[in-house]
Structure formats: C-alpha cells, structure tokens
C-alpha positions as CSV (number, residue, x, y, z in Angstrom):
1,M,56.7,48.4,-95.6
2,T,58.7,47.7,-93.0
3,K,62.7,46.6,-93.5
4,G,63.6,45.7,-90.1
5,M,64.1,46.9,-86.7
6,I,67.8,48.1,-84.9
7,T,68.8,48.5,-81.7
8,A,72.1,49.4,-79.8
9,P,73.6,51.6,-77.3
10,Q,74.5,54.4,-79.5
11,P,72.3,56.8,-81.7
12,E,74.9,57.8,-84.4
13,A,75.5,53.6,-84.8
14,V,72.0,52.9,-84.6
15,E,71.0,55.8,-87.2
16,V,74.2,53.7,-89.3
17,G,72.8,50.1,-89.2
18,A,68.9,51.6,-90.1
19,D,70.5,53.3,-93.1
20,V,72.1,49.7,-94.1
21,L,68.3,48.2,-93.9
22,R,66.9,51.1,-95.2
23,A,69.1,50.6,-98.8
24,G,68.6,47.2,-99.2
25,G,70.8,45.3,-96.7
26,N,70.5,42.7,-94.9
27,A,70.9,42.3,-91.3
28,V,74.0,41.1,-91.4
29,D,75.5,44.0,-92.9
30,A,73.5,46.5,-90.9
31,A,74.8,44.7,-87.5
32,I,78.4,45.0,-89.1
33,A,78.1,48.7,-90.1
34,C,76.5,49.7,-86.5
35,A,79.7,47.8,-85.1
36,L,82.0,49.6,-87.0
37,T,80.6,53.3,-86.0
38,Q,80.5,51.6,-82.6
39,T,83.9,51.3,-82.3
40,V,84.4,54.9,-83.4
41,V,81.4,56.6,-81.4
42,D,82.0,54.4,-78.2
43,P,85.7,53.6,-78.3
44,Q,86.3,52.5,-74.9
45,M,83.2,50.0,-75.1
46,C,84.4,47.9,-77.9
47,G,86.9,48.2,-80.8
48,I,88.5,47.0,-83.8
49,A,90.9,45.1,-81.1
50,G,88.2,44.1,-79.5
51,F,86.6,40.3,-79.1
52,G,83.0,38.8,-78.5
53,N,80.7,36.6,-79.8
54,I,77.5,37.3,-82.8
55,Q,75.1,34.7,-83.5
56,L,72.8,34.3,-86.7
57,Y,69.7,33.0,-87.3
58,L,69.6,33.7,-91.5
59,P,66.2,31.4,-92.3
60,T,67.0,33.3,-96.1
61,L,70.5,31.2,-96.3
62,G,69.0,28.5,-94.3
63,I,72.0,29.5,-92.0
64,H,71.6,29.4,-88.1
65,T,75.3,29.7,-86.6
66,T,77.4,31.2,-83.6
67,F,80.8,33.0,-84.0
68,D,83.0,33.1,-80.9
69,F,86.3,35.6,-81.1
70,H,87.1,35.3,-77.6
71,G,90.4,37.4,-76.8
72,R,92.7,34.7,-76.5
73,S,96.3,35.0,-74.4
74,P,99.1,35.6,-76.3
75,L,101.1,32.3,-76.9
76,A,103.9,33.5,-74.8
77,T,101.7,33.4,-72.0
78,K,103.1,31.4,-68.6
79,A,100.5,29.7,-66.1
80,D,102.3,31.1,-63.0
81,M,103.5,34.4,-64.3
82,W,101.4,37.0,-62.3
83,E,100.5,34.3,-59.5
84,H,103.0,36.0,-56.9
85,L,100.9,39.4,-57.8
86,I,97.6,38.3,-56.6
87,E,96.2,40.9,-53.9
88,H,92.0,40.0,-54.4
89,E,89.5,38.8,-56.6
90,A,86.8,41.1,-57.5
91,L,83.8,40.8,-55.5
92,D,81.8,40.2,-58.4
93,G,84.3,37.4,-60.2
94,W,85.2,39.8,-62.8
95,G,88.4,39.1,-62.8
96,F,91.9,39.9,-60.0
97,I,93.2,42.9,-58.6
98,L,97.6,42.3,-59.1
99,K,100.3,44.3,-57.7
100,G,101.2,46.9,-60.6
101,R,97.4,46.0,-62.2
102,V,99.4,44.5,-64.5
103,N,96.4,42.3,-66.0
104,E,94.3,45.5,-66.3
105,F,96.1,48.4,-67.8
106,G,98.8,48.7,-70.1
107,Y,100.5,46.4,-73.1
108,G,100.3,43.2,-70.6
109,A,97.0,43.3,-70.7
110,I,96.2,42.6,-74.3
111,T,94.7,39.7,-75.5
112,T,94.4,38.9,-79.7
113,P,92.2,41.2,-81.2
114,R,89.8,39.4,-83.0
115,S,86.5,41.7,-83.8
116,L,87.7,42.8,-87.3
117,A,88.6,39.2,-88.5
118,T,85.0,38.1,-87.5
119,F,83.2,40.8,-88.6
120,D,85.2,40.3,-92.2
121,E,84.1,36.6,-92.2
122,V,80.5,37.4,-91.7
123,L,80.2,39.9,-94.1
124,R,82.3,37.8,-96.9
125,R,79.9,34.4,-96.2
126,F,76.2,35.9,-95.1
127,G,76.0,40.0,-96.1
128,T,75.6,41.4,-99.2
129,R,77.7,44.5,-98.6
130,S,82.0,44.4,-98.1
131,M,83.9,46.2,-95.7
132,A,84.7,48.9,-97.5
133,E,80.5,49.5,-98.9
134,L,80.5,49.8,-95.3
135,L,83.3,51.7,-93.5
136,P,83.0,55.0,-95.0
137,P,80.3,56.3,-91.9
138,A,83.0,54.7,-89.1
139,I,85.3,57.0,-91.4
140,A,82.6,60.3,-91.3
141,Y,82.8,59.8,-87.3
142,A,86.9,59.5,-87.1
143,E,87.6,62.2,-89.1
144,E,85.1,64.9,-88.2
145,G,84.2,63.9,-85.0
146,F,81.1,63.2,-82.6
147,K,80.2,64.5,-79.2
148,V,80.8,63.3,-76.3
149,R,77.4,61.6,-75.1
150,P,76.9,61.2,-71.1
151,H,77.6,57.9,-71.1
152,I,81.3,57.7,-72.3
153,S,81.9,61.1,-69.9
154,H,79.9,59.1,-67.2
155,F,82.0,55.8,-67.9
156,W,85.6,57.8,-68.0
157,N,84.5,59.6,-64.8
158,L,83.4,57.0,-62.5
159,P,85.4,57.0,-59.0
160,P,87.7,54.0,-58.6
161,T,86.5,50.7,-57.1
162,A,88.1,47.3,-55.5
163,G,91.9,49.2,-56.0
164,R,91.6,49.2,-59.9
165,D,92.9,52.3,-61.1
166,A,90.2,54.9,-61.9
167,N,88.9,54.8,-65.0
168,I,90.4,58.4,-66.1
169,T,93.7,56.5,-66.9
170,M,92.5,54.6,-69.9
171,V,92.5,58.1,-71.7
172,N,94.5,59.9,-69.6
173,K,97.8,58.1,-68.7
174,L,99.3,57.1,-72.0
175,P,100.6,60.0,-74.4
176,A,99.1,58.3,-77.1
177,T,95.7,57.9,-76.1
178,R,95.9,61.4,-74.1
179,K,96.0,63.1,-77.7
180,I,92.8,61.6,-78.3
181,Y,90.7,62.4,-75.6
182,C,91.8,65.5,-73.6
183,K,92.1,69.0,-74.2
184,D,95.5,70.7,-74.0
185,D,95.3,71.5,-70.8
186,G,95.0,67.7,-69.8
187,S,90.9,68.2,-68.7
188,V,89.2,64.8,-70.2
189,L,86.9,66.1,-72.9
190,A,83.5,67.3,-71.4
191,V,79.8,66.1,-72.4
192,G,79.2,67.8,-76.0
193,D,82.8,68.2,-76.6
194,V,83.5,66.8,-80.4
195,L,86.1,64.2,-80.2
196,R,88.1,63.7,-83.3
197,N,90.2,60.5,-84.0
198,P,91.7,61.5,-87.6
199,D,94.7,58.4,-86.6
200,M,91.8,55.7,-86.7
201,G,90.4,57.1,-89.7
202,K,93.5,56.7,-91.4
203,T,93.4,53.2,-90.3
204,L,89.7,52.4,-91.1
205,L,90.4,54.1,-94.5
206,S,93.3,51.6,-95.0
207,I,91.4,48.6,-93.9
208,A,88.9,49.8,-96.6
209,E,91.6,50.0,-99.3
210,Q,93.7,47.4,-98.3
211,G,91.1,44.6,-96.8
212,V,91.1,43.6,-93.2
213,E,94.3,41.6,-93.8
214,D,96.5,45.0,-93.8
215,F,94.8,44.6,-89.7
216,Y,96.4,41.3,-89.3
217,T,99.4,40.5,-91.8
218,G,100.0,43.9,-93.4
219,D,101.6,47.7,-92.4
220,I,98.9,47.5,-89.4
221,A,100.2,44.8,-88.1
222,Q,103.7,45.2,-88.2
223,K,102.8,48.9,-86.7
224,I,101.0,46.3,-83.8
225,V,103.6,44.3,-82.9
226,T,106.4,47.0,-83.2
227,D,104.9,49.1,-80.8
228,I,103.9,46.2,-78.3
229,E,107.1,44.2,-78.1
230,A,108.9,47.5,-77.8
231,H,106.8,47.9,-74.1
232,G,107.0,44.6,-73.0
233,G,103.5,43.2,-74.5
234,L,102.9,40.2,-76.0
235,I,101.7,39.8,-78.7
236,S,103.6,38.7,-81.4
237,H,102.6,38.3,-85.2
238,A,102.1,34.4,-84.4
239,D,99.5,36.0,-82.2
240,L,97.6,37.5,-85.0
241,A,97.5,34.6,-87.5
242,T,95.5,32.6,-84.9
243,C,92.7,35.6,-85.2
244,A,89.7,34.0,-87.3
245,P,86.7,33.3,-85.3
246,E,85.5,30.5,-84.6
247,E,82.0,28.7,-85.6
248,N,79.7,27.2,-83.1
249,A,76.4,25.6,-83.8
250,P,73.9,27.4,-80.8
251,L,74.1,25.7,-77.5
252,W,69.8,24.7,-77.2
253,G,68.0,24.9,-73.9
254,T,63.9,25.3,-73.4
255,Y,62.1,27.6,-70.8
256,R,58.5,26.8,-70.5
257,G,58.0,25.3,-73.9
258,Y,60.5,27.7,-76.1
259,R,63.8,27.3,-77.6
260,I,66.2,29.0,-76.6
261,A,69.4,29.1,-78.9
262,T,72.4,30.8,-77.0
263,N,76.4,30.4,-77.3
264,H,78.8,27.9,-75.6
265,P,81.6,28.9,-73.6
266,P,84.1,30.2,-73.4
267,G,80.8,32.7,-73.7
268,G,78.1,33.1,-70.2
269,G,74.9,31.2,-72.8
270,V,75.7,27.7,-70.0
271,M,74.7,30.1,-67.3
272,L,71.7,31.2,-68.6
273,I,70.5,27.8,-69.5
274,E,71.0,26.8,-66.2
275,M,69.1,29.8,-64.2
276,L,66.1,29.1,-67.1
277,N,66.3,25.5,-65.9
278,I,66.1,26.0,-62.0
279,L,63.3,28.9,-62.4
280,E,61.2,26.8,-64.7
281,N,60.5,24.8,-61.4
282,F,58.9,27.7,-59.6
283,D,55.7,29.5,-60.7
284,L,57.1,32.8,-60.9
285,A,54.2,34.6,-62.9
286,A,52.2,33.5,-59.6
287,I,54.8,34.3,-57.3
288,G,54.7,37.9,-58.4
289,H,57.3,40.5,-60.4
290,N,59.8,41.5,-57.9
291,S,58.2,40.7,-54.8
292,P,60.8,39.4,-51.9
293,E,60.0,35.6,-52.8
294,Y,60.4,36.3,-56.6
295,I,64.1,38.3,-55.7
296,R,65.1,35.4,-53.4
297,I,64.5,32.7,-55.9
298,V,66.1,34.5,-58.7
299,A,69.0,35.3,-56.4
300,E,68.9,31.8,-55.9
301,A,69.8,30.9,-59.1
302,M,72.1,33.3,-60.0
303,K,74.0,32.4,-56.6
304,I,74.5,28.9,-57.9
305,A,74.7,29.2,-61.4
306,T,77.7,31.4,-60.5
307,I,79.0,28.5,-58.8
308,D,78.7,26.5,-61.2
309,K,80.8,29.0,-63.4
310,D,83.2,30.0,-60.9
311,T,84.1,26.7,-61.0
312,K,83.4,24.0,-63.6
313,V,83.2,26.0,-66.5
314,G,86.2,27.8,-68.6
315,D,87.8,27.5,-72.6
316,P,86.7,24.0,-73.7
317,K,89.8,23.7,-75.2
318,F,91.9,24.1,-72.3
319,Y,89.0,22.7,-69.6
320,N,86.2,19.9,-69.9
321,V,83.3,21.7,-69.0
322,P,80.5,19.5,-67.7
323,M,78.1,20.6,-70.2
324,E,75.3,17.5,-69.8
325,E,75.2,18.2,-65.8
326,L,74.6,22.4,-66.6
327,T,72.3,21.7,-68.6
328,S,70.6,18.8,-67.4
329,K,67.1,19.3,-66.1
330,A,67.4,16.6,-63.4
331,Y,70.0,19.0,-62.0
332,A,68.6,22.1,-62.4
333,A,65.4,20.4,-60.2
334,Q,67.8,19.4,-57.3
335,Q,69.4,23.1,-57.5
336,A,65.5,24.1,-57.3
337,D,65.0,21.7,-53.9
338,K,67.4,23.7,-52.3
339,I,66.1,26.8,-52.9
340,K,62.6,25.6,-52.1
341,R,63.7,24.4,-48.7
342,G,65.2,28.0,-47.7
343,E,69.2,26.9,-48.0
344,K,71.4,29.7,-49.5
345,A,73.9,28.7,-51.5
346,N,77.6,30.5,-50.8
347,V,79.5,32.2,-53.4
348,E,83.8,32.1,-53.1
349,R,85.8,35.1,-53.2
350,L,89.3,35.0,-52.5
351,N,90.2,38.2,-50.0
352,N,88.2,41.3,-50.7
353,G,87.1,43.2,-53.7
354,G,84.3,45.1,-55.2
355,Q,82.4,45.4,-58.3
356,E,84.0,46.7,-61.1
357,S,83.3,48.8,-64.6
358,K,81.6,47.3,-67.5
359,N,82.9,48.1,-70.8
360,T,81.0,46.5,-73.5
361,T,78.4,46.9,-76.6
362,Q,75.6,45.4,-78.7
363,V,73.7,45.5,-81.5
364,T,70.8,43.0,-82.1
365,V,68.7,43.7,-85.4
366,V,66.1,41.8,-87.6
367,D,65.8,42.6,-91.6
368,A,62.6,42.3,-93.4
369,D,63.1,39.2,-94.2
370,G,63.3,37.7,-90.7
371,N,66.5,37.3,-90.6
372,C,68.1,38.2,-86.8
373,V,71.5,39.0,-86.4
374,T,72.5,39.5,-82.0
375,M,76.1,40.3,-80.9
376,T,77.9,41.3,-77.7
377,H,81.3,42.9,-78.4
378,T,83.9,44.3,-76.3
379,L,87.6,45.3,-75.1
380,G,87.2,43.5,-72.2
381,Q,88.6,46.0,-69.7
382,P,89.9,48.6,-72.0
383,S,93.6,48.4,-71.8
384,G,94.5,51.7,-72.0
385,V,96.8,51.1,-74.8
386,V,97.2,53.1,-78.5
387,T,99.4,52.7,-80.7
388,D,100.8,56.2,-81.8
389,G,99.3,57.2,-85.0
390,L,97.1,54.0,-85.7
391,G,94.1,55.4,-82.9
392,F,92.3,52.5,-82.1
393,M,92.4,51.1,-78.5
394,Y,93.4,47.3,-77.6
395,N,91.3,45.1,-75.6
396,G,92.6,44.3,-71.8
397,A,91.1,41.4,-71.5
398,M,93.6,39.2,-69.4
399,T,92.3,41.1,-66.6
400,V,90.0,38.6,-66.0
401,F,92.2,35.7,-65.9
402,D,92.7,33.6,-62.4
403,P,96.5,33.9,-62.3
404,R,96.3,30.7,-59.6
405,P,97.4,27.9,-61.6
406,G,95.2,24.9,-61.8
407,R,91.4,26.2,-61.9
408,S,89.5,26.9,-65.1
409,G,90.3,30.0,-65.6
410,S,94.1,30.0,-65.2
411,L,96.6,31.5,-67.7
412,A,97.4,29.3,-70.5
413,P,99.1,30.0,-73.9
414,G,96.5,30.5,-76.5
415,K,93.6,30.4,-73.8
416,A,90.3,32.4,-73.8
417,R,88.8,33.5,-70.5
418,F,84.9,32.9,-69.6
419,T,82.9,35.5,-69.8
420,A,79.2,36.2,-69.5
421,V,78.3,37.7,-72.9
422,S,75.7,35.5,-73.9
423,P,73.8,36.9,-77.4
424,T,70.5,34.8,-77.2
425,I,67.1,34.5,-80.0
426,V,64.2,32.6,-77.7
427,F,62.2,31.0,-80.1
428,D,58.2,30.5,-80.1
429,K,58.1,26.7,-81.7
430,D,60.6,27.5,-85.2
431,K,59.9,31.3,-85.6
432,P,62.1,33.9,-83.3
433,M,60.2,35.6,-81.1
434,L,63.4,37.7,-78.3
435,I,66.6,38.5,-80.0
436,L,68.7,40.2,-77.0
437,G,72.2,40.7,-75.7
438,A,73.6,42.8,-73.3
439,P,77.6,44.4,-72.3
440,G,77.9,44.2,-68.6
441,A,80.8,41.8,-67.5
442,T,79.7,39.6,-64.8
443,Y,76.0,40.8,-65.0
444,I,75.5,40.4,-68.5
445,T,73.9,37.2,-68.1
446,M,71.7,38.5,-65.3
447,G,70.3,41.2,-67.3
448,N,69.5,39.0,-70.3
449,L,67.9,36.4,-68.0
450,Q,65.4,39.0,-66.6
451,V,64.6,40.2,-69.3
452,M,63.3,36.9,-70.8
453,L,61.7,36.3,-67.5
454,N,60.1,39.6,-68.0
455,V,58.6,38.6,-71.3
456,I,58.0,34.8,-71.1
457,D,56.6,34.9,-67.4
458,F,54.8,38.5,-67.4
459,G,54.2,38.9,-71.4
460,M,55.9,42.4,-70.9
461,S,57.1,44.5,-74.8
462,A,60.7,44.4,-75.4
463,Q,60.8,48.1,-73.7
464,E,59.0,46.8,-71.0
465,A,61.4,43.7,-70.1
466,I,63.9,46.1,-70.6
467,S,63.0,49.0,-68.5
468,A,61.7,47.1,-65.3
469,P,63.9,47.1,-62.3
470,R,66.6,44.5,-61.8
471,I,68.7,42.7,-59.3
472,A,71.3,41.2,-59.6
473,A,73.3,38.2,-57.3
474,T,76.9,37.6,-58.4
475,S,78.2,36.9,-54.9
476,N,76.6,36.2,-51.6
477,I,75.2,39.7,-51.7
478,I,72.2,40.9,-53.4
479,E,72.2,43.7,-55.3
480,L,69.1,46.3,-56.0
481,T,68.3,49.3,-58.6
482,N,67.0,51.8,-56.9
483,R,63.7,51.6,-57.8
484,I,63.0,47.4,-56.0
485,L,61.0,48.4,-53.2
486,R,62.3,49.8,-49.5
487,S,59.8,46.9,-47.9
488,T,60.6,44.5,-50.2
489,E,64.5,45.5,-49.0
490,N,63.6,44.9,-45.7
491,D,62.0,41.5,-46.2
492,L,65.0,40.2,-48.0
493,V,66.8,41.4,-44.7
494,A,64.9,40.0,-42.4
495,Q,65.1,36.9,-44.5
496,G,69.4,36.9,-43.6
497,Y,70.7,38.3,-47.0
498,P,72.7,41.0,-47.1
499,V,71.6,43.6,-49.8
500,F,73.3,46.3,-51.3
501,R,70.8,48.9,-52.8
502,H,72.2,51.1,-55.7
503,P,72.0,55.1,-56.5
504,V,71.0,54.3,-59.9
505,S,67.5,53.3,-61.3
506,H,68.9,50.9,-64.3
507,N,71.8,48.9,-63.8
508,F,72.8,45.1,-64.1
509,A,73.7,44.7,-67.6
510,W,72.7,47.1,-70.8
511,V,69.9,44.8,-72.6
512,H,68.9,46.3,-76.1
513,A,66.0,43.5,-77.3
514,I,63.7,42.9,-80.3
515,R,60.3,41.1,-80.0
516,I,58.4,39.3,-82.5
517,K,54.7,39.3,-81.7
518,N,52.2,38.2,-84.6
519,G,54.8,39.5,-87.1
520,I,55.3,42.5,-85.3
521,L,58.6,43.9,-84.2
522,D,58.9,45.7,-81.1
523,G,62.4,47.1,-79.3
524,G,63.9,48.3,-76.5
525,A,67.0,49.7,-75.6
526,D,68.2,49.8,-72.3
527,P,67.7,53.3,-70.2
528,A,71.2,53.2,-68.7
529,T,73.0,53.9,-71.9
530,D,72.1,56.7,-74.4
531,G,71.0,54.4,-76.9
532,M,68.1,53.7,-79.3
533,V,65.9,51.3,-81.4
534,L,64.5,52.2,-85.0
535,E,62.1,50.4,-87.8
536,V,62.9,51.1,-90.5
C-alpha cells in the first residue's frame, strides 16, 4: 500500500521524510522532518533562522490553511537608514546593491528568524510527532557529517554578479563561519568532502531537550542577541518575541476550470494568479509549447505581473495592495488585449543590475490519507553570519528591501518585503491534482507558472513538466535556458526582444511537484538540483 510521496532538492532530507511516512507519520510530520534535515545538509539554502511560507491541505482534519513566516525587519529599522548608500537595483528586481553591502552581508542583513517557530507550530497543531522525535536525523547529520554535494559546491563557487560579493564570502569571510566550511588551509570544502557541524548538532539537541522556546527566549536567544548587538546588528529580544507564524486562508484563483490555492502577499501567489488569469485568454496548447509566439505571450504576462509586483505589492500590514484588481479576470483580459496587439511591457529598474544567486529550498509531500503539504523556506541572501558555538547561519533578508522611502517595499520597523515564494496546490473540483513549490528568488513564480501550464495545458506528468525547458522575464530581457531552440531565439530577436541565453539546460527556479491523476501519485524533482522523489 502506498503511504505517500515526498520530493525535495536534497536526497538526505527526502529519505528522512520518507522514513517518517513509512513509520506512520503524516504529511506534516514528514515535511517538518525533511525541513529540519534540510537546514543541516543545505545550510545556505535554508535554516532554523530563516523564513518562508507553508500551505497545508489536511482533509483528515478538515483543515486547509497557510502559514506565512517571512522575516520581518528589526524593530529598530529606520525608513531612510540606507537611502544614501544606493548604487543600483538588481536587474531582476531581487534587491538593491548598496555601498558596503550592508544589506546583504553581515549582522545588519538579518531579519527575524521565524522558520523554527513555524515548524513547531504546525507540528503541535497538525502533526503526530513532536519536534524532539523528528530532530535526531538532523542532529546526526550535523554531528557525523554529510558529503558536500555538487549543488552546494556550485553555489559556493558562483562568480560575483552585479557588484555583489562572491558567494564564497558567505562561508569563508567570518571566523565562526570559516571554521565550519573551510579546511585548515582556508580553502572551502570540495565536492565529496565531509561537512561536520557539531555546534549546530548541540544547538538542535538543546532545542530537542528544552523546546523551541530556548531559541526565542532561553539560553540560545541570549547568545543570539548578545552576538548580534556586539556586532552592530539590530535584532533584539523584542524582535525574537515577534516570531510566531501568521495563519491565513489560501488565496484562491481559477485557471481553465481548475481551482488554484496559493499564498497571500508578502508572498508571490498573487503574481501566479495574475499571470494565469492573463494566459487564460490564449489557446496555449494550439499555439504550441515553447514556440516563439508561446514564449512571447508568456514572457509578456511575466513582465506585466512583475511591473505590478514592483509598483503595487508589498506587506499588507504596511501597504494597501489592490488585490481585487490584481486577481480580477477583467483586469487580466485588458492586459491580454495589450499582448494580442503586440505591445511590449516595460519593466523599469533603477540604474543597472544583474541576476542574483538564488538561496531557497522546497519540500512537497502527500501522504496515504491525501494530506498535502508544500513549503518553501529560505535564508534569502544568506548573511554569512554564524554565532560562534551555535553553528547555524542567519538569514540575510534585509537584502531585498527598497532603501528608498515611500515605496511598496520600503524599509519600516517590523515589515516583511515581498518575495516570490509561492507554494501552491491546484484542485480539480475539490480534489488536489498538483502540489508544487520552488526555490529561486524572483524566478520562483516563473518556474511554478510554467510547470502548472505544462501539466494543465499540455498534459505532462510532474517530472516531464519540471524537466521541460523554461524561460523567464523578470525584466525587459527574455531569458532562455540552453534547450530553447536557436531558431526560436532568432524569431524573438527579430521581433525586437532583448534575449539572453543561459549556458545551462535547467534554470529559473527549482520546482518540486507531485501530480495526482486517477488516484495515482507521480512526482518530479528539478534536474538543476541534487534532489529526488521517493514513493513510500
């Protein structure tokens, strides 16, 4: 009898989650067990001091809900504290480059660490296992180590872009971090080297024994605040006290008769709904998958949603987001008419920029009872900061705030900045048929969108939908993966589009999905990562 399926970018974490399902745990237990292990074996993609969003569809409990746990800026934040440091905005809209890189690296980059509080909340309310029961595999990987995978090494060794420091500085610049990730000669660990982090093992063991409260109000909290304050950071005990997750009903939309459940701002679900509404006005199947006209239409929908995101979407607690307009079929039809007329949307960016590294992870789970969990969690741009003796890295989510006052994404005390994080479930009437989510910074919604189109419009399986070549348009440039045909690229250039071809075959988010068809599960893991799917 099938007990479920799980997919994620890390084989170690997938196996841990599968073991939980095999032992009778539900989808919530498996998702959190997987996530806890991810924080150890992919420590720049996510962490217990990270943030994200989770959607839970739990028919056995009569529950369908989401929890938002985006990092919020410290309470001591000032709206104009970085305005004088602006150099330029990233071309894809993922943050600003500031003098001294104060928003992206070091203690000033850290927002409230809300992942661990969320893991604990959903487990206590909907799981059948405790945090203490699920932590041992993560503790073992921290203490005994794991082999550095190609995807981890690739991330560390990416060259710098758009004026940011190279990613390698996240692991070799600060002493407490360097002792975890570097050899005695100062070189970073290579593929196949064993990464041990006994300090993180001790931290996780303390959480297992003392409870999550130790992280937010106990001895661990004191070490966190003491270290951050000593180095000029802004996180305080008062900030740690705000770290409970925020529960919301899903944001709903429809596409070709299917019901779409996703997340509210400051997450990216509103972009997904807007793009799907626009594309519903086109017969994409007849136009042809990844044909020049298909790519033009999809890219224009991406650009329109990006413009609306940049100008109209922010933290609803601080900014009045026009949700009725952005999710309106009539508004989408107006935008579709512009595309039909051949108009090109213009995505404005301040000065110059370039693409940024993507630092996030995903877990997607379905159990034997039909409970579904999709969670995207992240460090954002990792801060590079590890408090000596604690072992885990802090998020660097201050990176993506707009340092210009008066904007939807501007700095403010206790504010969350928009991210494209958008764990989503597609329903065929009242039954889930596609559960998905992705890492990938601003590319997250673009990757999720194309996988949804591939399944709904083109009838692909989960793995086929994920593996198919993707494009992205988060600026005026249409970006192509290397398997998009050169003849297609030539056609787009002839239409006046700036085009950039990436040398890699798989890019633009790392989608992990499970499709349910006629009661049968099929799953997919993005080939760009080292992940996998396991059926139990």
